[in-house]
Structure formats: structure tokens, C-alpha cells
C-alpha positions as CSV (number, residue, x, y, z in Angstrom):
1,M,36.5,15.6,-3.5
2,S,34.3,12.8,-2.2
3,L,30.4,12.7,-2.6
4,I,29.8,13.8,0.9
5,G,32.3,16.6,0.4
6,H,30.5,17.6,-2.7
7,I,27.1,17.6,-0.7
8,L,28.5,19.4,2.2
9,S,30.2,22.2,0.1
10,G,27.1,22.7,-1.9
11,A,28.8,21.7,-5.0
12,L,26.0,19.3,-5.9
13,G,23.4,21.5,-4.8
14,I,20.2,20.9,-2.7
15,V,17.8,21.0,-5.5
16,A,17.4,17.6,-6.9
17,S,17.8,16.6,-10.6
18,L,15.3,13.8,-10.4
19,S,11.6,14.0,-9.7
20,Q,10.0,12.5,-6.6
21,Q,8.4,9.8,-8.7
22,Q,11.6,8.9,-10.3
23,T,13.4,8.4,-7.0
24,N,10.6,7.2,-4.6
25,G,7.6,6.4,-6.8
26,A,4.3,7.5,-5.2
27,S,5.9,8.1,-1.8
28,K,6.3,11.6,-0.2
29,W,8.8,10.4,2.2
30,G,11.7,12.8,2.6
31,T,9.9,15.9,1.1
32,L,8.7,19.0,3.0
33,S,5.3,18.3,1.8
34,N,5.0,15.1,3.8
35,A,2.3,15.6,6.5
36,Q,3.1,15.6,10.2
37,L,1.7,13.2,12.8
38,P,-0.9,12.3,13.4
39,Q,-2.5,12.3,10.0
40,F,-5.9,10.6,10.8
41,L,-7.1,11.9,14.0
42,S,-9.2,14.8,12.6
43,N,-11.2,12.2,10.7
44,N,-11.6,9.6,13.6
45,P,-10.9,11.0,17.1
46,L,-11.8,9.1,20.2
47,P,-14.3,10.5,22.6
48,W,-11.9,11.0,25.6
49,G,-9.9,13.8,23.9
50,F,-6.8,11.6,23.7
51,P,-5.8,9.4,20.7
52,W,-5.3,6.5,22.9
53,G,-8.0,6.6,25.5
54,P,-7.9,7.5,29.3
55,L,-5.0,5.1,30.3
56,T,-1.7,6.3,31.1
57,A,1.8,4.6,31.0
58,K,2.6,5.5,34.4
59,G,-0.4,3.9,36.1
60,D,-1.2,0.7,33.9
61,N,0.8,-2.1,32.8
62,P,0.8,-1.6,28.9
63,Y,1.3,-5.3,28.4
64,T,-1.8,-6.3,30.2
65,S,-4.2,-3.3,30.1
66,A,-4.3,-2.1,26.6
67,P,-7.6,-0.4,25.7
68,D,-10.2,-1.8,23.3
69,T,-11.3,1.2,21.0
70,G,-13.5,-0.6,18.7
71,I,-11.9,1.3,15.9
72,I,-10.9,-0.5,12.7
73,R,-7.8,0.8,10.8
74,A,-8.2,-0.6,7.3
75,Y,-5.4,-0.6,4.7
76,D,-5.0,-2.2,1.2
77,F,-1.5,-3.0,0.0
78,T,-0.5,-4.1,-3.5
79,I,3.0,-5.6,-3.9
80,Q,4.5,-5.2,-7.3
81,R,7.9,-4.9,-9.0
82,G,9.0,-1.6,-10.3
83,Q,11.9,0.7,-11.3
84,I,13.1,3.7,-9.2
85,A,16.3,5.5,-8.3
86,P,16.2,6.5,-4.6
87,D,20.0,7.7,-4.8
88,G,20.1,8.2,-8.5
89,Y,21.0,4.8,-9.6
90,M,17.9,3.3,-11.4
91,K,17.1,-0.4,-10.4
92,D,14.6,-3.0,-10.0
93,V,12.8,-2.9,-6.7
94,L,9.7,-4.3,-4.9
95,L,7.0,-1.5,-4.2
96,I,3.9,-1.3,-2.1
97,N,1.2,0.7,-3.7
98,G,3.9,2.1,-6.0
99,Q,5.9,3.6,-3.0
100,F,9.4,3.4,-1.6
101,P,9.5,3.2,1.4
102,G,6.0,1.9,1.8
103,P,2.9,3.7,3.1
104,L,2.5,4.6,6.7
105,L,0.5,2.4,9.0
106,E,-1.2,4.5,11.6
107,A,-3.4,3.6,14.5
108,N,-4.3,4.4,18.2
109,W,-3.2,2.0,20.9
110,G,-6.1,-0.4,21.3
111,D,-7.3,-0.1,17.6
112,T,-7.5,-3.1,15.1
113,F,-5.6,-3.3,12.0
114,I,-7.1,-5.0,9.0
115,I,-4.6,-5.0,6.2
116,T,-5.3,-6.8,3.0
117,V,-2.1,-7.7,1.0
118,H,-2.2,-8.4,-2.8
119,N,0.7,-10.3,-4.2
120,Q,1.3,-9.0,-7.7
121,I,5.0,-9.9,-7.8
122,V,5.8,-11.2,-11.4
123,A,8.6,-11.6,-13.7
124,P,9.7,-13.5,-11.8
125,T,6.8,-14.6,-9.5
126,E,7.4,-14.9,-5.8
127,G,5.6,-15.7,-2.6
128,T,5.6,-13.1,0.2
129,A,4.5,-12.4,3.6
130,L,4.5,-9.3,5.8
131,H,5.5,-9.1,9.6
132,W,4.3,-6.3,11.8
133,H,7.6,-5.8,13.8
134,G,7.4,-5.7,17.5
135,L,3.7,-6.3,18.1
136,L,2.9,-8.9,20.8
137,Q,0.0,-10.6,18.7
138,K,-1.7,-11.8,21.7
139,G,-4.7,-13.7,20.7
140,S,-3.6,-13.5,17.0
141,P,-0.3,-15.5,16.7
142,W,-1.5,-16.6,13.3
143,F,-1.1,-13.1,11.9
144,D,2.7,-12.3,12.9
145,G,3.5,-12.7,9.3
146,V,6.4,-15.4,9.2
147,P,5.9,-17.9,6.4
148,A,6.6,-21.6,7.4
149,V,6.1,-20.6,10.9
150,Q,2.7,-18.9,11.5
151,Q,1.3,-19.1,7.9
152,C,2.1,-20.3,4.4
153,P,3.3,-17.6,2.0
154,I,0.9,-15.5,0.1
155,A,0.8,-17.1,-3.4
156,P,1.3,-14.9,-6.4
157,G,-1.9,-13.6,-7.8
158,T,-3.7,-14.2,-4.6
159,S,-4.5,-11.9,-1.6
160,F,-4.6,-12.3,2.2
161,T,-6.0,-10.3,5.1
162,Y,-4.2,-9.7,8.3
163,T,-6.3,-9.0,11.4
164,F,-4.6,-8.0,14.8
165,K,-4.8,-5.5,17.5
166,A,-2.4,-2.6,18.0
167,D,-1.4,-3.9,21.5
168,L,1.7,-1.8,22.1
169,Y,2.2,2.0,21.3
170,G,5.1,3.9,19.8
171,S,7.3,3.5,16.8
172,S,7.9,0.5,14.7
173,W,7.8,-0.8,11.0
174,Y,6.6,-3.6,9.0
175,H,8.6,-5.6,6.5
176,S,8.6,-8.8,4.3
177,H,9.7,-11.9,6.1
178,Y,10.1,-13.9,2.8
179,S,13.6,-14.4,2.0
180,A,15.6,-11.1,1.7
181,Q,12.7,-9.2,0.1
182,L,13.1,-6.3,2.7
183,A,16.4,-5.6,1.1
184,G,14.6,-5.0,-2.1
185,G,12.3,-2.3,-0.7
186,L,9.5,-4.2,1.0
187,F,9.2,-2.3,4.1
188,G,7.5,0.8,5.7
189,P,6.9,2.6,9.0
190,M,4.2,1.7,11.5
191,I,3.1,4.3,14.3
192,I,0.8,3.6,17.0
193,H,-0.2,6.7,19.1
194,G,-0.3,6.2,23.0
195,P,0.5,7.9,26.2
196,S,3.3,10.4,26.3
197,H,5.5,10.6,29.4
198,V,7.5,13.5,28.1
199,P,5.9,16.7,26.5
200,Y,6.8,17.7,23.0
201,D,5.2,20.2,20.4
202,I,5.6,18.6,17.1
203,D,5.6,14.8,15.7
204,L,7.8,14.8,12.7
205,G,7.1,11.1,12.2
206,P,9.4,8.4,10.9
207,V,13.0,8.9,10.2
208,M,13.9,5.6,8.4
209,L,17.6,4.8,8.1
210,S,18.5,2.1,5.6
211,D,21.6,0.7,3.9
212,Y,21.0,0.4,0.2
213,Y,22.1,-2.2,-2.4
214,H,22.4,-1.5,-6.2
215,T,22.4,-5.3,-6.9
216,E,19.0,-6.8,-6.9
217,Y,18.3,-8.6,-3.7
218,F,17.8,-12.1,-5.0
219,K,21.3,-11.9,-6.7
220,L,22.7,-10.8,-3.2
221,V,21.0,-13.9,-1.6
222,E,22.5,-16.1,-4.4
223,G,25.9,-14.8,-3.5
224,A,25.4,-15.3,0.2
225,M,24.3,-18.8,-0.3
226,A,26.8,-19.9,-2.9
227,S,29.4,-22.5,-2.5
228,I,32.8,-21.2,-1.6
229,T,34.1,-22.5,-4.9
230,D,31.7,-20.4,-6.8
231,A,32.8,-17.1,-8.3
232,N,29.8,-15.1,-6.9
233,F,30.3,-16.4,-3.4
234,N,29.9,-13.4,-1.0
235,P,28.3,-14.2,2.4
236,A,28.7,-10.5,3.6
237,P,27.9,-8.1,0.6
238,A,28.8,-4.6,1.0
239,S,25.9,-1.9,0.7
240,D,26.5,0.7,-1.8
241,N,24.8,3.7,-0.1
242,N,23.0,4.8,3.1
243,L,19.5,6.4,2.9
244,I,17.3,8.7,5.1
245,N,13.7,8.3,4.4
246,G,14.6,6.6,1.1
247,K,16.9,9.3,-0.3
248,M,20.6,10.2,-0.8
249,N,23.0,11.1,-3.5
250,F,25.4,8.7,-5.2
251,N,28.5,9.4,-7.0
252,C,27.8,7.8,-10.4
253,S,31.3,8.2,-11.8
254,T,32.3,5.1,-9.6
255,V,30.0,2.7,-11.6
256,A,29.4,1.5,-15.0
257,V,25.7,1.8,-15.9
258,G,24.2,-0.7,-18.6
259,D,21.5,-0.7,-21.1
260,N,18.7,-1.1,-18.7
261,T,19.6,1.4,-16.1
262,S,20.8,5.0,-15.7
263,C,22.5,7.1,-13.0
264,S,22.2,10.7,-11.7
265,S,24.7,12.0,-9.1
266,N,22.2,14.6,-7.7
267,A,19.0,12.6,-7.2
268,G,18.1,14.7,-4.0
269,I,18.2,14.1,-0.2
270,S,15.5,14.1,2.4
271,K,14.4,17.5,4.0
272,F,12.7,18.2,7.4
273,K,11.3,21.5,8.8
274,F,12.0,22.6,12.4
275,T,9.9,25.3,14.1
276,S,12.1,27.6,16.1
277,G,11.8,27.2,19.9
278,K,9.6,24.0,19.5
279,T,10.4,20.5,20.6
280,H,10.1,17.9,17.9
281,R,9.6,14.0,18.2
282,L,11.7,12.0,15.7
283,R,11.0,8.4,15.2
284,L,14.2,6.8,14.4
285,M,14.2,3.3,12.8
286,N,16.9,1.1,11.3
287,V,15.0,-0.7,8.4
288,G,18.1,-1.8,6.5
289,G,19.5,-5.2,5.6
290,E,22.9,-5.2,7.6
291,G,24.4,-1.8,8.7
292,L,24.7,-0.6,12.2
293,Q,23.6,3.0,12.1
294,R,25.1,5.9,14.1
295,F,22.6,9.0,14.0
296,S,23.1,12.6,15.0
297,I,22.1,16.1,14.2
298,D,24.7,18.8,13.9
299,G,24.5,21.2,16.9
300,H,21.7,19.7,18.6
301,S,21.5,17.1,21.6
302,M,18.7,14.4,21.5
303,T,16.6,13.2,24.4
304,V,16.0,9.4,24.0
305,I,12.3,8.7,25.4
306,A,11.7,5.2,23.9
307,N,13.6,2.1,22.6
308,D,11.6,0.0,20.4
309,F,8.1,-0.1,21.9
310,V,9.3,0.6,25.3
311,P,9.1,4.2,26.8
312,V,12.4,4.8,28.9
313,K,13.3,7.4,31.4
314,P,14.7,10.4,29.4
315,Y,18.5,10.7,28.9
316,T,20.4,12.9,26.6
317,T,22.8,12.0,24.0
318,K,24.5,13.3,20.7
319,V,24.6,10.0,19.0
320,V,21.9,7.2,18.8
321,T,23.1,3.7,17.9
322,L,20.6,1.5,16.1
323,G,21.0,-2.2,14.9
324,I,18.8,-3.5,12.2
325,G,15.1,-3.5,13.4
326,Q,15.8,-1.2,16.4
327,R,14.0,2.0,16.9
328,S,14.5,5.0,19.3
329,D,12.3,7.9,19.7
330,V,14.0,11.1,20.3
331,L,13.0,14.8,21.2
332,V,15.0,17.6,19.7
333,T,14.4,21.2,20.5
334,A,15.1,23.8,17.7
335,N,17.1,26.2,19.7
336,A,20.6,26.0,18.1
337,G,20.3,28.9,15.8
338,R,18.1,31.6,14.5
339,S,14.8,31.1,12.6
340,D,16.7,31.1,9.2
341,S,19.3,28.5,10.3
342,A,19.7,25.1,8.6
343,F,21.5,22.0,10.1
344,W,22.8,18.5,8.7
345,M,21.0,15.4,9.8
346,R,23.5,12.5,9.6
347,S,23.4,8.8,9.9
348,N,26.7,6.8,9.5
349,I,27.0,3.1,9.0
350,S,29.6,1.9,11.4
351,T,32.6,0.6,9.1
352,I,33.9,-1.3,12.1
353,C,30.7,-3.2,12.6
354,G,29.2,-3.3,9.1
355,I,30.3,-3.8,5.5
356,T,29.5,-0.7,3.1
357,T,31.1,1.2,0.3
358,Q,29.6,4.6,1.1
359,P,28.6,4.7,4.8
360,A,27.4,8.4,5.3
361,A,23.7,9.5,4.7
362,L,22.7,13.2,4.9
363,A,19.3,15.0,5.2
364,A,18.7,18.7,5.5
365,I,16.8,20.4,8.5
366,Y,15.5,23.8,7.9
367,Y,14.2,26.0,10.6
368,D,11.1,28.1,9.8
369,R,12.6,30.9,7.7
370,A,15.6,29.2,6.1
371,D,16.2,29.1,2.5
372,T,15.2,25.5,1.5
373,S,17.1,25.8,-1.8
374,K,20.6,26.2,0.0
375,S,22.6,23.6,1.6
376,P,23.1,23.7,5.4
377,T,26.9,24.6,6.5
378,S,26.8,23.1,10.0
379,T,29.6,20.9,11.4
380,A,29.3,17.3,12.7
381,W,29.9,16.5,16.3
382,D,33.3,15.0,16.8
383,I,32.3,11.8,18.3
384,P,34.4,8.7,17.1
385,D,32.9,5.3,16.6
386,P,33.6,3.5,19.9
387,G,33.7,0.1,17.7
388,T,32.0,-1.9,20.4
389,C,29.1,-2.8,18.1
390,A,26.8,-2.5,21.0
391,N,23.7,-0.3,22.1
392,D,23.9,2.2,24.8
393,D,24.9,1.1,28.4
394,L,22.0,-0.8,29.8
395,S,22.3,1.5,33.0
396,L,21.1,4.3,30.7
397,T,18.0,2.7,29.3
398,V,15.5,2.3,32.2
399,P,11.9,1.5,31.3
400,Y,9.5,4.2,32.3
401,Y,7.0,1.6,33.5
402,P,9.0,-0.8,35.7
403,I,8.6,-4.5,35.5
404,A,10.5,-6.7,37.8
405,P,12.1,-9.9,36.3
406,S,10.7,-13.2,37.5
407,T,12.9,-16.1,38.6
408,P,13.3,-18.1,35.5
409,S,11.9,-21.6,35.4
410,T,14.3,-22.7,32.8
411,T,17.5,-21.3,31.3
412,Q,19.1,-22.2,28.0
413,T,22.3,-21.3,26.3
414,L,22.3,-20.9,22.6
415,E,25.6,-20.1,21.0
416,I,25.9,-18.2,17.6
417,N,28.5,-19.9,15.2
418,Y,29.1,-20.6,11.6
419,H,30.6,-23.3,9.4
420,F,30.9,-24.5,5.9
421,N,28.8,-27.6,5.2
422,E,29.9,-30.5,3.1
423,T,29.0,-28.9,-0.1
424,G,30.9,-25.8,0.7
425,H,28.2,-23.5,1.7
426,F,28.5,-21.0,4.6
427,L,25.9,-21.3,7.1
428,W,25.2,-19.7,10.5
429,T,23.9,-21.8,13.6
430,L,22.0,-20.8,16.6
431,G,22.2,-23.4,19.3
432,A,24.3,-25.8,17.0
433,N,21.4,-25.9,14.3
434,T,21.0,-24.1,11.1
435,F,17.4,-23.3,10.1
436,R,15.5,-23.9,7.0
437,A,12.0,-23.3,6.3
438,D,9.3,-25.6,4.8
439,Y,6.7,-23.1,3.4
440,N,4.0,-25.9,3.0
441,Q,4.2,-27.0,6.8
442,P,3.7,-23.9,9.0
443,I,4.7,-25.0,12.6
444,L,2.1,-23.1,14.4
445,L,-0.6,-24.9,12.2
446,M,0.9,-28.2,13.2
447,A,1.2,-27.2,16.8
448,N,-2.6,-26.5,16.6
449,K,-3.2,-29.9,15.6
450,G,-1.2,-31.4,18.4
451,N,1.8,-32.3,16.4
452,F,5.0,-31.3,18.2
453,T,7.5,-33.4,16.3
454,Y,9.7,-31.5,13.9
455,P,13.0,-32.0,11.8
456,D,16.2,-30.7,13.2
457,D,16.6,-28.0,10.6
458,W,13.4,-26.3,11.8
459,N,15.3,-25.4,15.0
460,V,12.4,-25.5,17.2
461,H,12.8,-25.2,21.0
462,N,9.7,-26.3,23.0
463,Y,9.5,-24.6,26.5
464,G,6.4,-26.9,27.5
465,T,5.0,-25.6,30.8
466,N,7.7,-23.2,31.8
467,T,6.5,-19.9,33.2
468,T,9.7,-17.7,32.5
469,I,12.2,-18.6,29.9
470,R,15.9,-17.1,30.2
471,I,18.1,-17.5,27.3
472,V,21.8,-16.8,27.3
473,V,23.2,-16.0,23.8
474,N,27.0,-16.3,23.5
475,N,28.6,-15.0,20.3
476,P,32.3,-15.9,20.2
477,G,32.4,-14.9,16.4
478,P,33.6,-11.8,14.6
479,A,30.2,-10.3,13.8
480,A,27.7,-8.5,16.0
481,H,24.1,-9.6,15.6
482,P,20.8,-7.5,16.2
483,M,18.8,-10.4,17.8
484,H,15.0,-10.1,17.5
485,L,12.3,-11.8,19.4
486,H,8.7,-12.0,18.1
487,G,5.7,-11.9,20.4
488,H,7.5,-10.4,23.4
489,N,9.6,-7.4,24.7
490,M,12.6,-9.2,26.0
491,Q,14.0,-8.1,29.5
492,I,17.7,-7.7,28.9
493,I,19.4,-9.0,32.0
494,S,22.9,-8.8,30.9
495,E,25.0,-7.7,27.8
496,G,28.8,-7.4,27.4
497,P,32.0,-8.8,26.2
498,G,33.0,-12.4,26.6
499,N,30.6,-15.3,27.7
500,W,28.2,-14.5,30.5
501,D,29.7,-15.3,33.9
502,G,26.3,-16.6,35.2
503,V,26.1,-13.9,37.8
504,S,26.3,-10.5,36.6
505,T,23.1,-8.6,35.8
506,T,22.2,-4.9,34.9
507,G,19.0,-3.1,35.8
508,G,18.1,-4.8,39.0
509,N,14.3,-4.9,39.4
510,N,13.6,-2.9,36.1
511,P,15.9,-4.0,33.3
512,Q,15.8,-2.7,29.8
513,R,13.0,-4.1,27.7
514,R,13.0,-4.1,23.9
515,D,12.3,-6.5,20.9
516,V,15.9,-6.2,19.2
517,Q,19.0,-6.2,21.2
518,L,22.6,-6.1,19.7
519,V,24.9,-8.9,20.7
520,R,28.4,-7.6,20.3
521,N,31.0,-9.7,18.4
522,G,33.0,-11.7,21.0
523,G,30.1,-11.0,23.5
524,H,27.0,-12.2,25.1
525,M,23.4,-11.3,25.9
526,V,21.1,-12.7,28.6
527,M,17.3,-12.1,28.0
528,Q,14.3,-13.4,29.5
529,F,10.5,-13.3,28.9
530,N,7.3,-14.5,30.7
531,A,5.4,-17.1,29.0
532,D,2.2,-15.3,28.8
533,N,1.6,-15.6,25.0
534,P,0.9,-19.0,23.5
535,G,2.6,-19.3,20.1
536,V,5.5,-20.2,18.0
537,W,7.8,-17.1,18.2
538,P,10.8,-16.5,16.0
539,F,14.2,-15.5,17.5
540,H,16.8,-14.5,15.1
541,C,19.5,-12.2,13.8
542,H,17.8,-9.4,11.9
543,I,20.7,-9.0,9.4
544,A,19.2,-10.1,5.9
545,W,22.1,-12.3,4.9
546,H,22.5,-13.9,8.5
547,V,18.9,-15.1,8.6
548,S,19.1,-16.4,5.0
549,G,22.1,-18.3,6.2
550,G,19.9,-20.0,9.0
551,L,20.7,-17.8,12.1
552,Y,17.2,-18.3,13.4
553,A,15.3,-20.4,16.0
554,N,11.6,-21.1,16.7
555,L,10.4,-20.9,20.4
556,I,7.3,-22.8,21.2
557,E,5.6,-21.2,24.2
558,R,2.8,-23.1,26.1
559,P,2.2,-25.8,23.5
560,A,-0.8,-27.3,25.4
561,D,-2.7,-23.9,25.0
562,I,-1.9,-23.7,21.4
563,A,-3.5,-27.0,20.6
564,K,-6.5,-26.5,23.2
565,D,-7.4,-22.9,23.3
566,T,-6.4,-21.3,19.9
567,P,-8.9,-21.7,17.2
568,L,-7.4,-21.8,13.7
569,P,-8.8,-19.1,11.5
570,Q,-10.2,-20.4,8.2
571,V,-8.3,-17.9,6.2
572,L,-5.1,-19.7,7.1
573,T,-6.4,-23.0,5.6
574,Q,-7.3,-21.1,2.3
575,M,-3.9,-19.5,2.2
576,C,-2.1,-22.8,2.5
577,Q,-4.5,-24.2,-0.1
578,D,-3.6,-21.4,-2.4
579,W,0.1,-21.8,-1.8
580,S,0.0,-25.5,-2.3
581,S,-1.8,-25.3,-5.6
582,W,0.7,-22.6,-6.9
583,S,3.7,-24.4,-5.7
584,T,2.6,-27.6,-7.2
585,G,2.8,-26.1,-10.6
586,N,5.6,-23.7,-10.1
587,I,9.2,-23.8,-9.1
588,V,9.8,-22.2,-5.6
589,D,13.2,-20.9,-5.9
590,Q,14.2,-21.2,-2.2
591,I,18.0,-21.1,-2.1
592,D,18.3,-19.9,1.5
593,S,16.6,-20.3,4.7
594,G,13.5,-18.8,3.3
595,L,13.1,-16.2,5.8
């Protein structure tokens, strides 16, 4: 019987053989004792009686009318190496405050985050940087968190404080943007409370879906970036497992464990509590390295109310598809059984669109009076993988607050491709160039000084005085790509098979907006954004091994305003001095793009 068969039949049991400390460190993710959201409002409510103030999504443009609460949300993160066994296989990981996944960041719309990050990564030492995925960073482009673009890396043994506004609301995450550290555990959820356009009763918080690798992340990067003649060459490594909120079992009989590790086949799975008759908000997020996730709950339909940071007109589905970096907020009503019922939550990595050894993740949902020591016995929906490697049809995903697309002032086509270079290394290209970072020369800092001349391998596209930029992404290759734009929610004008015909559009005067959009293999995506946010904004595939291989570009927006109206914070200068001092006396083992 397979591992999943053993779990479904109850042969492994639902009671874990490992402690929470052994599997997830100091984290409570995946346990019934984890607090529901919001966690902080009783200590710091706002005077209007709402966590976000008096604005509503319907009457105000969330991109231009975010409130300013004056409230500071301060967090302190220490990043260190550690050993845990999220699926029973003990391995070296990166932890934030001793936790995997990392701690929750929580705020109200309009609050200000002040987050101090201490880099204590040693044996070996590495730089790091954290990106706050999906936030616009208007007025704070320096704190987007991408080394070599907006900052130098945080040097080992030093600290850096990020300061930025919670300028959008909804569900997201933060993660390292230094090489493939996010695949080593450097990520966590970020929730910003704001207006709700659909009522619900209980906020169950983040449901983090992540493919999981037993091989240490730097070794995976070494394989992805090796020459084709090297024995360890592997540009598309297969994940070993799939986790929900950092937990899942693993069949230890399939691996040989060494002197420095151990394995338990019953590490334990995540558990959630449903209240009978109540409607629950689940904040789904794909926080993995490569795998396309297909999420469902046995016996329950889901109402999608938001994609990424964009509220949408509600629509019902039984399966939610999420590429790396994407989020969907769904509402689920506990009305599929008696108060003692239990059901399986499932997320499957698409084996058509991804590479994995064990694609199926399970978690248990218990109604109020269910016996939490017993396994659910529910049956999965019979909905085969369509194999399109695409998100829901754009006609379904209609933003709740409408914004009509402007006429583009410039249109550029960027083709995704790949090649082997002269030394036999596999590299990706976006618009004919492969990106490679220079940690000591952040592009935004150079632009602030009026320097707009860059090497080709920084893959910089300067849009000058253009007011609306349209980008056509054609993807003739065999792999799908979740393309992420920093600093904006893209308007998705078209998506589908083949190259764009230059005419067809979807969504009319209110197309889908989001910060990550899947571009199917052999297909295209057309996106555009208004140039209302001066800065240098990354545009890249969010698959860890693809961005390591250079599938990345930098988009410069309103360069004159960067040089004229954006004062450089002194902390950025100090950070680069710290990095320069450290990197002068130490080897920076940058074998990939650096991001």
C-alpha cells in the first residue's frame, strides 16, 4: 500500500510519532492550538470599530486611497540554521526565530511594518534578504527586499530594518530572495486585514502549500547550475514530498538514512477545526519552490473571494489551482456532515506540470465534536488534472473593484527561452538575456545617482516617461512559468495557448489583476500596468530553479523621478558598507543568478 493509502486507511494513525518541536521547531503551524485570526486586534484595535478603518473596497480605489492608521507593527526576525523533520526526514534547514514555516506577520490595512532582520546564518555563512511579496512599496522602493536590485544583501552577523506600509490588504507571504533560500525554509505568511466584500464567520488563517526537498537547497542549486557534463547536473530537481502548513508524512522505507539524519514514517499531518454551520475563510498560498498545486476539500465546495491581493466577485469551485507565489482566499461552510464529522483536505502537485516523487499532501479537518484522534474517511472529488498548467479562466476572475485598462503607451514582447552556454551550463532567458546579479551594485541605488547604464546580464528594461506599459510574454517552451511582477498588480489582458494574436483580450473594462500569473507551456500572457510607482521592479518566474537560471528581468519605471524625488535612506548605504566589508574578506559562493 502507498504512503497515501496508509494514511487514508488509518494504518499510520493520526497521532504523530514526533513532537511539534521535532517537526516544526517553535512553530505552532498545523496544530489545533494555533490561534485563529486576527491575533492582535484585542491588544491594538482602531477607533472606528473595524481593523482597517472606515474605507470600503466598493467605494474607494485600494491602490490610491489606503488609510494611514499611524499604527506601527514591529517584528524581530533572527535567521539561523537548524535541524527539523517536517515530514519525518531530519534535515538541515533555515529557520526564522526557530520556526518552520516562519512567524506570522499581521497588520491592518494602512499600518506600518517595522521588521528587523538579524542574519545569523553560519556554517557556512551566507548573505540574505527578505521580500514582502505583493506589496506595492509606493514611496519605499528600497525595502522591496531584492539584493542587487534595491539593496545589498544583509551580511552575516549584521542586522537590517525594513520599514514599509501595509498598502494593500489580504493574504500573502514573505520569503528570502537570496538564491534559493526560500526552498530551504526561509518563508512565512503575511496577513493584512482590510474590508470584506463577502461575509464569513471564522478566519482560519494561512493554509500554506509547499513542495518539499530532502536535499539541502544549495546542493539543489549546484545541480541546477552544473555543466551538462557534470554527474550532478539536474536543472529540474524532483521534490520529495508535499506539505500543508509545514507538515506531511513520508515513507521512510524508500530512502537510506545516514549517520547525521533519521526518519519517521508517521511525523504527523496538519489539523484544522471547523465549526458546524459556520463559514470559514481559508487563505491558500503556494509557498513552494516549483510545484503547481491543486487544492480541494472532500465534500465541500469553495467560494473564491480573492486572488493574490485582489478581491474578486465570488465564484464557486471544487479545486483551486495555484502556481508558486499565488494566493487565493476561499470561503467554506461546514455543512457537509454532522457535528462529529471529519474530512480530508488535499493538495496535489500536478505531475503533468511539475516534477515530484510524492505529489499528494493531506491535512485533517474536524468538525466541533469529531474525535481528533481518528483519521477522516472522506472521499476525494473525482476531478482529473486538466493538464493545461494554467489558472482559472480569466472570465471567472473578475475584480470586485473595477479598474479599466489604459491605452498602453508602449508594448514590448519578452519571449521565455533556454539554452546551453559555451561551458555547457543550462540557462533561461527572458527577452533574449539571462540575468545575473551583482550584489555590490544595487540597480536602484545606481539609478538614484542618475546612473542608467548597465551590463546586459542585469537585463534592465528602462521605460522612461511611458505612462502605461504592456508586456507580451510568449512561452514556446515545455514548462509553465508563474510570472511575478513586483511593485504592481498586473492587469491580465490575455492568456492562452500559442503566441498572442495581438487582438484577443479577456475581461474588457475590468480584467483580472494579480501579482503572479501562470504562463502555460506553449502559451502566452499579456499584462500591463500603469507607471505610477517609480522604482526598479523585478519581473521573473517564481520557480526557484528557473530564477536561479536567470529567468528574470528588471523594469525601470519613471527613472527621472527615481533620481530626483526619491531620497536614499542612510540605512541602505550602511548595509552596502557592511556587505562590502564582509564580502571583501570572505568568498561569496554565488553560483546562480543570485536571486
